[in-house]
N, CA, C and O atoms as CSV, one atom per row, in Angstrom:
chain,resi,resn,atom,element,x,y,z
A,1,MET,N,N,-26.545,-61.467,86.488
A,1,MET,CA,C,-25.276,-61.159,87.117
A,1,MET,C,C,-24.691,-59.856,86.527
A,1,MET,O,O,-24.651,-59.699,85.307
A,2,PRO,N,N,-24.255,-58.958,87.358
A,2,PRO,CA,C,-23.643,-57.675,86.880
A,2,PRO,C,C,-22.361,-57.929,86.058
A,2,PRO,O,O,-21.646,-58.909,86.264
A,3,GLU,N,N,-22.121,-57.045,85.166
A,3,GLU,CA,C,-20.868,-57.068,84.391
A,3,GLU,C,C,-20.082,-55.785,84.738
A,3,GLU,O,O,-20.646,-54.708,84.935
A,4,PHE,N,N,-18.739,-55.966,84.802
A,4,PHE,CA,C,-17.824,-54.922,85.086
A,4,PHE,C,C,-16.838,-54.788,83.973
A,4,PHE,O,O,-16.342,-55.786,83.449
A,5,SER,N,N,-16.535,-53.528,83.593
A,5,SER,CA,C,-15.595,-53.304,82.533
A,5,SER,C,C,-14.406,-52.654,83.064
A,5,SER,O,O,-14.519,-51.634,83.743
A,6,VAL,N,N,-13.224,-53.194,82.791
A,6,VAL,CA,C,-11.962,-52.607,83.235
A,6,VAL,C,C,-10.932,-52.596,82.095
A,6,VAL,O,O,-10.768,-53.593,81.392
A,7,SER,N,N,-10.241,-51.462,81.919
A,7,SER,CA,C,-9.230,-51.462,80.980
A,7,SER,C,C,-8.141,-50.393,81.525
A,7,SER,O,O,-8.414,-49.598,82.425
A,8,GLU,N,N,-6.970,-50.453,80.932
A,8,GLU,CA,C,-5.918,-49.570,81.453
A,8,GLU,C,C,-6.283,-48.097,81.082
A,8,GLU,O,O,-5.737,-47.166,81.674
A,9,HIS,N,N,-7.178,-47.896,80.131
A,9,HIS,CA,C,-7.517,-46.513,79.749
A,9,HIS,C,C,-8.814,-46.040,80.470
A,9,HIS,O,O,-9.053,-44.833,80.518
A,10,SER,N,N,-9.591,-46.872,80.987
A,10,SER,CA,C,-10.796,-46.408,81.652
A,10,SER,C,C,-11.130,-47.268,82.879
A,10,SER,O,O,-12.097,-48.028,82.846
A,11,PRO,N,N,-10.352,-47.162,83.948
A,11,PRO,CA,C,-10.622,-47.999,85.157
A,11,PRO,C,C,-11.951,-47.764,85.663
A,11,PRO,O,O,-12.499,-46.672,85.513
A,12,ALA,N,N,-12.545,-48.820,86.308
A,12,ALA,CA,C,-13.814,-48.750,86.863
A,12,ALA,C,C,-13.779,-48.299,88.247
A,12,ALA,O,O,-12.810,-48.548,88.965
A,13,ALA,N,N,-14.851,-47.610,88.676
A,13,ALA,CA,C,-14.965,-47.211,90.020
A,13,ALA,C,C,-16.408,-47.486,90.462
A,13,ALA,O,O,-17.359,-47.217,89.728
A,14,ALA,N,N,-16.547,-48.026,91.669
A,14,ALA,CA,C,-17.928,-48.362,92.092
A,14,ALA,C,C,-17.899,-48.248,93.643
A,14,ALA,O,O,-16.883,-48.310,94.334
A,15,GLU,N,N,-19.183,-48.069,94.084
A,15,GLU,CA,C,-19.431,-48.088,95.575
A,15,GLU,C,C,-20.364,-49.155,95.876
A,15,GLU,O,O,-21.454,-49.197,95.306
A,16,PHE,N,N,-19.992,-50.077,96.790
A,16,PHE,CA,C,-20.853,-51.187,97.068
A,16,PHE,C,C,-21.335,-50.988,98.589
A,16,PHE,O,O,-20.557,-50.639,99.477
A,17,VAL,N,N,-22.649,-51.237,98.787
A,17,VAL,CA,C,-23.202,-51.070,100.139
A,17,VAL,C,C,-24.154,-52.218,100.356
A,17,VAL,O,O,-25.015,-52.505,99.525
A,18,SER,N,N,-23.983,-52.869,101.490
A,18,SER,CA,C,-24.874,-53.985,101.802
A,18,SER,C,C,-25.681,-53.593,102.993
A,18,SER,O,O,-25.127,-53.177,104.011
A,19,LEU,N,N,-27.044,-53.719,102.890
A,19,LEU,CA,C,-27.842,-53.267,104.030
A,19,LEU,C,C,-27.615,-54.160,105.269
A,19,LEU,O,O,-27.396,-55.364,105.133
A,20,ARG,N,N,-27.668,-53.576,106.447
A,20,ARG,CA,C,-27.426,-54.185,107.708
A,20,ARG,C,C,-28.316,-55.465,107.921
A,20,ARG,O,O,-27.859,-56.458,108.487
A,21,GLU,N,N,-29.627,-55.401,107.438
A,21,GLU,CA,C,-30.406,-56.592,107.560
A,21,GLU,C,C,-30.088,-57.757,106.724
A,21,GLU,O,O,-30.686,-58.824,106.863
A,22,ASN,N,N,-29.130,-57.567,105.832
A,22,ASN,CA,C,-28.668,-58.630,104.932
A,22,ASN,C,C,-27.329,-59.161,105.500
A,22,ASN,O,O,-26.734,-60.051,104.892
A,23,CYS,N,N,-26.882,-58.686,106.544
A,23,CYS,CA,C,-25.640,-59.085,107.169
A,23,CYS,C,C,-25.575,-60.573,107.320
A,23,CYS,O,O,-26.568,-61.162,107.746
A,24,GLY,N,N,-24.439,-61.255,106.994
A,24,GLY,CA,C,-24.308,-62.661,107.170
A,24,GLY,C,C,-24.728,-63.525,105.981
A,24,GLY,O,O,-24.632,-64.751,106.027
A,25,GLN,N,N,-25.191,-62.875,104.927
A,25,GLN,CA,C,-25.593,-63.628,103.773
A,25,GLN,C,C,-24.604,-63.676,102.595
A,25,GLN,O,O,-24.925,-64.177,101.517
A,26,SER,N,N,-23.376,-63.135,102.832
A,26,SER,CA,C,-22.325,-63.140,101.979
A,26,SER,C,C,-22.580,-62.199,100.736
A,26,SER,O,O,-21.934,-62.360,99.700
A,27,ILE,N,N,-23.454,-61.298,100.852
A,27,ILE,CA,C,-23.775,-60.369,99.777
A,27,ILE,C,C,-22.571,-59.459,99.516
A,27,ILE,O,O,-22.166,-59.290,98.365
A,28,ALA,N,N,-22.009,-58.884,100.548
A,28,ALA,CA,C,-20.871,-57.983,100.370
A,28,ALA,C,C,-19.661,-58.661,99.767
A,28,ALA,O,O,-18.971,-58.089,98.922
A,29,ARG,N,N,-19.408,-59.874,100.200
A,29,ARG,CA,C,-18.353,-60.673,99.635
A,29,ARG,C,C,-18.602,-60.920,98.213
A,29,ARG,O,O,-17.661,-60.785,97.431
A,30,THR,N,N,-19.778,-61.273,97.780
A,30,THR,CA,C,-20.049,-61.461,96.381
A,30,THR,C,C,-19.863,-60.215,95.598
A,30,THR,O,O,-19.321,-60.248,94.494
A,31,LEU,N,N,-20.317,-59.068,96.160
A,31,LEU,CA,C,-20.161,-57.770,95.465
A,31,LEU,C,C,-18.726,-57.373,95.264
A,31,LEU,O,O,-18.413,-56.695,94.285
A,32,ILE,N,N,-17.806,-57.781,96.184
A,32,ILE,CA,C,-16.409,-57.603,96.041
A,32,ILE,C,C,-15.823,-58.644,95.041
A,32,ILE,O,O,-15.025,-58.305,94.167
A,33,LYS,N,N,-16.231,-59.857,95.197
A,33,LYS,CA,C,-15.573,-60.913,94.269
A,33,LYS,C,C,-15.872,-60.747,92.816
A,33,LYS,O,O,-14.959,-60.940,92.013
A,34,LEU,N,N,-17.047,-60.412,92.406
A,34,LEU,CA,C,-17.364,-60.239,91.054
A,34,LEU,C,C,-16.452,-59.287,90.299
A,34,LEU,O,O,-15.847,-59.675,89.300
A,35,PRO,N,N,-16.342,-58.050,90.757
A,35,PRO,CA,C,-15.380,-57.135,90.039
A,35,PRO,C,C,-13.976,-57.522,90.219
A,35,PRO,O,O,-13.205,-57.295,89.287
A,36,MET,N,N,-13.528,-58.090,91.322
A,36,MET,CA,C,-12.156,-58.536,91.543
A,36,MET,C,C,-11.814,-59.602,90.511
A,36,MET,O,O,-10.742,-59.511,89.913
A,37,ASP,N,N,-12.665,-60.624,90.258
A,37,ASP,CA,C,-12.469,-61.623,89.335
A,37,ASP,C,C,-12.221,-60.986,87.881
A,37,ASP,O,O,-11.339,-61.404,87.131
A,38,GLN,N,N,-13.027,-60.008,87.585
A,38,GLN,CA,C,-12.938,-59.307,86.305
A,38,GLN,C,C,-11.622,-58.580,86.232
A,38,GLN,O,O,-10.901,-58.683,85.239
A,39,ILE,N,N,-11.302,-57.840,87.284
A,39,ILE,CA,C,-10.054,-57.053,87.271
A,39,ILE,C,C,-8.852,-58.019,87.027
A,39,ILE,O,O,-8.042,-57.788,86.130
A,40,TYR,N,N,-8.755,-59.106,87.845
A,40,TYR,CA,C,-7.652,-59.971,87.710
A,40,TYR,C,C,-7.474,-60.596,86.277
A,40,TYR,O,O,-6.366,-60.889,85.827
A,41,SER,N,N,-8.643,-60.775,85.606
A,41,SER,CA,C,-8.628,-61.434,84.313
A,41,SER,C,C,-8.250,-60.483,83.266
A,41,SER,O,O,-7.775,-60.938,82.226
A,42,THR,N,N,-8.410,-59.131,83.416
A,42,THR,CA,C,-8.251,-58.189,82.371
A,42,THR,C,C,-7.165,-57.134,82.635
A,42,THR,O,O,-6.736,-56.488,81.679
A,43,ALA,N,N,-6.715,-56.929,83.823
A,43,ALA,CA,C,-5.794,-55.805,84.227
A,43,ALA,C,C,-4.413,-56.169,83.640
A,43,ALA,O,O,-4.036,-57.339,83.575
A,44,PRO,N,N,-3.671,-55.121,83.212
A,44,PRO,CA,C,-2.328,-55.330,82.751
A,44,PRO,C,C,-1.392,-55.570,83.921
A,44,PRO,O,O,-1.671,-55.160,85.048
A,45,ASP,N,N,-0.232,-56.266,83.632
A,45,ASP,CA,C,0.698,-56.450,84.713
A,45,ASP,C,C,1.145,-55.188,85.351
A,45,ASP,O,O,1.392,-54.203,84.656
A,46,GLY,N,N,1.260,-55.170,86.648
A,46,GLY,CA,C,1.649,-54.016,87.342
A,46,GLY,C,C,0.543,-53.071,87.729
A,46,GLY,O,O,0.800,-52.033,88.339
A,47,ALA,N,N,-0.675,-53.406,87.392
A,47,ALA,CA,C,-1.792,-52.598,87.729
A,47,ALA,C,C,-2.034,-52.632,89.262
A,47,ALA,O,O,-1.694,-53.598,89.945
A,48,MET,N,N,-2.610,-51.584,89.741
A,48,MET,CA,C,-2.948,-51.508,91.196
A,48,MET,C,C,-4.360,-51.221,91.454
A,48,MET,O,O,-4.954,-50.404,90.749
A,49,ILE,N,N,-4.937,-51.833,92.414
A,49,ILE,CA,C,-6.287,-51.491,92.810
A,49,ILE,C,C,-6.322,-50.638,94.006
A,49,ILE,O,O,-5.675,-50.939,95.009
A,50,GLY,N,N,-7.083,-49.537,93.933
A,50,GLY,CA,C,-7.204,-48.699,95.101
A,50,GLY,C,C,-8.604,-48.887,95.732
A,50,GLY,O,O,-9.591,-49.117,95.034
A,51,LEU,N,N,-8.652,-48.785,97.013
A,51,LEU,CA,C,-9.924,-49.025,97.731
A,51,LEU,C,C,-10.025,-48.136,98.948
A,51,LEU,O,O,-9.064,-48.003,99.706
A,52,THR,N,N,-11.173,-47.531,99.140
A,52,THR,CA,C,-11.482,-46.802,100.345
A,52,THR,C,C,-12.559,-47.484,101.121
A,52,THR,O,O,-13.690,-47.533,100.637
A,53,ALA,N,N,-12.299,-48.023,102.309
A,53,ALA,CA,C,-13.237,-48.793,103.082
A,53,ALA,C,C,-13.958,-47.823,104.050
A,53,ALA,O,O,-13.378,-46.822,104.472
A,54,ALA,N,N,-15.133,-48.108,104.371
A,54,ALA,CA,C,-15.879,-47.374,105.361
A,54,ALA,C,C,-15.177,-47.667,106.728
A,54,ALA,O,O,-14.711,-48.775,106.995
A,55,LYS,N,N,-15.136,-46.616,107.559
A,55,LYS,CA,C,-14.444,-46.672,108.863
A,55,LYS,C,C,-14.959,-47.892,109.648
A,55,LYS,O,O,-16.167,-48.049,109.827
A,56,GLY,N,N,-14.059,-48.737,110.104
A,56,GLY,CA,C,-14.373,-49.897,110.784
A,56,GLY,C,C,-14.643,-51.144,110.010
A,56,GLY,O,O,-14.819,-52.218,110.585
A,57,LYS,N,N,-14.678,-51.017,108.730
A,57,LYS,CA,C,-14.935,-52.109,107.825
A,57,LYS,C,C,-13.790,-52.631,107.010
A,57,LYS,O,O,-13.980,-53.400,106.068
A,58,GLU,N,N,-12.554,-52.196,107.386
A,58,GLU,CA,C,-11.397,-52.532,106.708
A,58,GLU,C,C,-11.145,-54.022,106.696
A,58,GLU,O,O,-10.645,-54.522,105.689
A,59,LYS,N,N,-11.444,-54.740,107.700
A,59,LYS,CA,C,-11.180,-56.141,107.767
A,59,LYS,C,C,-12.000,-56.985,106.828
A,59,LYS,O,O,-11.680,-58.151,106.597
A,60,LEU,N,N,-13.043,-56.418,106.288
A,60,LEU,CA,C,-13.824,-57.086,105.263
A,60,LEU,C,C,-12.994,-57.335,104.008
A,60,LEU,O,O,-13.246,-58.297,103.282
A,61,TYR,N,N,-12.038,-56.506,103.753
A,61,TYR,CA,C,-11.302,-56.508,102.532
A,61,TYR,C,C,-10.016,-57.342,102.607
A,61,TYR,O,O,-9.491,-57.747,101.570
A,62,SER,N,N,-9.506,-57.603,103.804
A,62,SER,CA,C,-8.269,-58.309,104.001
A,62,SER,C,C,-8.247,-59.732,103.308
A,62,SER,O,O,-7.207,-60.111,102.768
A,63,PRO,N,N,-9.336,-60.494,103.316
A,63,PRO,CA,C,-9.338,-61.752,102.624
A,63,PRO,C,C,-9.067,-61.707,101.167
A,63,PRO,O,O,-8.741,-62.709,100.530
A,64,PHE,N,N,-9.218,-60.434,100.612
A,64,PHE,CA,C,-9.074,-60.326,99.160
A,64,PHE,C,C,-7.651,-59.711,98.918
A,64,PHE,O,O,-7.328,-59.312,97.799
A,65,GLY,N,N,-6.841,-59.650,99.956
A,65,GLY,CA,C,-5.433,-59.198,99.745
A,65,GLY,C,C,-5.173,-57.690,99.943
A,65,GLY,O,O,-4.062,-57.206,99.725
A,66,PHE,N,N,-6.256,-56.943,100.373
A,66,PHE,CA,C,-6.109,-55.575,100.669
A,66,PHE,C,C,-5.407,-55.411,101.977
A,66,PHE,O,O,-5.666,-56.169,102.912
A,67,GLU,N,N,-4.520,-54.441,102.081
A,67,GLU,CA,C,-3.835,-54.119,103.328
A,67,GLU,C,C,-4.211,-52.813,103.850
A,67,GLU,O,O,-4.264,-51.846,103.090
A,68,SER,N,N,-4.491,-52.708,105.166
A,68,SER,CA,C,-4.867,-51.399,105.774
A,68,SER,C,C,-3.660,-50.465,105.703
A,68,SER,O,O,-2.524,-50.929,105.792
A,69,ARG,N,N,-3.878,-49.176,105.546
A,69,ARG,CA,C,-2.797,-48.155,105.605
A,69,ARG,C,C,-3.153,-47.158,106.629
A,69,ARG,O,O,-4.339,-46.970,106.901
A,70,PRO,N,N,-2.203,-46.500,107.223
A,70,PRO,CA,C,-0.786,-46.655,107.052
A,70,PRO,C,C,-0.328,-47.970,107.619
A,70,PRO,O,O,-0.922,-48.507,108.554
A,71,ASN,N,N,0.779,-48.501,107.019
A,71,ASN,CA,C,1.408,-49.711,107.556
A,71,ASN,C,C,2.962,-49.497,107.456
A,71,ASN,O,O,3.418,-48.384,107.195
A,72,GLY,N,N,3.728,-50.546,107.661
A,72,GLY,CA,C,5.189,-50.427,107.744
A,72,GLY,C,C,5.877,-49.908,106.438
A,72,GLY,O,O,6.985,-49.372,106.453
A,73,GLU,N,N,5.129,-50.112,105.295
A,73,GLU,CA,C,5.733,-49.668,104.036
A,73,GLU,C,C,4.972,-48.597,103.283
A,73,GLU,O,O,5.509,-48.014,102.341
A,74,GLN,N,N,3.687,-48.309,103.683
A,74,GLN,CA,C,2.882,-47.371,102.938
A,74,GLN,C,C,2.253,-46.350,103.867
A,74,GLN,O,O,1.886,-46.688,104.992
A,75,GLY,N,N,2.122,-45.121,103.427
A,75,GLY,CA,C,1.429,-44.092,104.241
A,75,GLY,C,C,-0.050,-44.253,104.134
A,75,GLY,O,O,-0.538,-45.175,103.480
A,76,ALA,N,N,-0.772,-43.367,104.769
A,76,ALA,CA,C,-2.199,-43.391,104.731
A,76,ALA,C,C,-2.761,-43.070,103.279
A,76,ALA,O,O,-2.214,-42.251,102.541
A,77,GLY,N,N,-3.855,-43.756,102.948
A,77,GLY,CA,C,-4.609,-43.447,101.741
A,77,GLY,C,C,-5.110,-41.997,101.810
A,77,GLY,O,O,-5.280,-41.480,102.914
A,78,MET,N,N,-5.344,-41.345,100.722
A,78,MET,CA,C,-5.883,-40.013,100.778
A,78,MET,C,C,-6.933,-39.830,99.717
A,78,MET,O,O,-6.988,-40.510,98.693
A,79,THR,N,N,-7.775,-38.848,100.042
A,79,THR,CA,C,-8.923,-38.563,99.139
A,79,THR,C,C,-8.993,-37.026,98.958
A,79,THR,O,O,-8.496,-36.275,99.797
A,80,LYS,N,N,-9.605,-36.584,97.874
A,80,LYS,CA,C,-9.852,-35.127,97.634
A,80,LYS,C,C,-11.157,-35.003,96.971
A,80,LYS,O,O,-11.264,-35.398,95.810
A,81,PRO,N,N,-12.179,-34.484,97.605
A,81,PRO,CA,C,-13.427,-34.333,96.966
A,81,PRO,C,C,-13.353,-33.283,95.774
A,81,PRO,O,O,-12.620,-32.300,95.880
A,82,ILE,N,N,-14.040,-33.479,94.760
A,82,ILE,CA,C,-14.162,-32.541,93.640
A,82,ILE,C,C,-15.588,-31.929,93.811
A,82,ILE,O,O,-16.577,-32.661,93.779
A,83,VAL,N,N,-15.678,-30.695,93.976
A,83,VAL,CA,C,-16.936,-30.012,94.129
A,83,VAL,C,C,-17.151,-28.903,93.077
A,83,VAL,O,O,-18.185,-28.235,93.086
């Protein structure tokens, strides 16, 4: 089982991809649940989790409490590549 390390000084970042042929086997959900459990057990109060979903895959994350943006209270999420 993979381990994930999270602290207020060194937040973890990861990219999870499930192959199309594995669709329906709950692999993606497991890949999300493992680090989420670790984050919830170790993150300080007030911490926030940021997530960038692949286009069209946002609904995969809503069962974990993530909200699509923009919404009524938040603007769009933004990224800036470092090259």
